[in-house]
C-alpha positions in Angstrom: 38.1 134.2 110.5 40.1 137.1 109.1 42.8 136.3 106.6 46.3 137.1 108.0 48.1 137.8 104.8 50.4 140.8 104.8 53.1 142.3 102.7 56.7 141.8 103.7 59.4 144.4 103.5 60.4 142.9 100.1 56.8 143.4 98.9 56.0 139.7 98.9 52.6 138.4 100.3 53.0 136.4 103.5 50.1 134.2 104.6 50.6 133.3 108.3 47.7 130.9 108.3 49.2 129.0 105.5 52.6 129.0 107.2 51.0 127.6 110.4 49.3 124.8 108.5 52.6 123.9 106.7 54.5 123.8 109.9 51.9 121.5 111.4 52.1 119.1 108.5 55.9 119.1 108.6 55.9 118.3 112.3 53.4 115.5 112.1 54.8 112.0 112.9 55.8 109.9 109.9 53.8 106.8 109.0 55.4 103.4 109.2 55.6 103.1 105.4 57.3 106.4 105.1 59.8 105.6 107.9 60.6 102.2 106.3 61.2 103.8 102.9 63.5 106.5 104.5 65.4 103.7 106.3 65.9 101.8 103.1 67.2 104.8 101.3 69.6 105.7 104.1 71.0 102.1 104.2 71.4 102.1 100.5 73.3 105.4 100.7 75.5 104.2 103.5 76.4 101.1 101.4 77.3 103.3 98.5 79.5 105.5 100.7 81.3 102.5 102.1 82.0 101.2 98.6 83.3 104.5 97.4 85.6 104.8 100.5 87.0 101.4 99.8 87.7 102.2 96.1 89.4 105.5 97.1 91.5 103.7 99.7 92.6 101.1 97.1 93.6 103.9 94.7 95.6 105.7 97.3 97.4 102.6 98.3 98.3 101.6 94.8 99.3 105.1 93.6 103.0 105.7 93.5 104.1 108.9 95.1 107.3 110.4 93.8 108.4 113.2 96.1 111.5 115.2 95.2 112.8 118.1 97.2 111.9 121.4 95.7 114.6 123.5 97.5 118.3 122.5 97.4 119.8 121.3 100.7 121.3 124.3 102.5 124.0 122.2 104.2 125.5 121.2 100.9 125.8 124.9 99.8 127.6 125.9 103.0 130.4 123.4 102.6 
C-alpha cells in the first residue's frame, strides 16, 4: 500500500492514512466505563456551577448599591 504522505502549502508533512485512522478511533463508540466516568465528571461540574451561582446570587443580594445621579437635573436649572 503506498504511503499517502504529502507536503502541505505550509511545508508540513500530512499523512492521510494516519488522519483516517485517528478519525476512526475518535468516532468509535465509548465503552461503558468511559461513559460512566464522563457522566460523573459532568455531574460534579454541574454541582460546582450551581454552588457558584448561589454564592454569586447571595453576594449580589447583600451588596449595597449606592446610585447617585451623575448629571444635574435639568429642570432645576431652568427655574
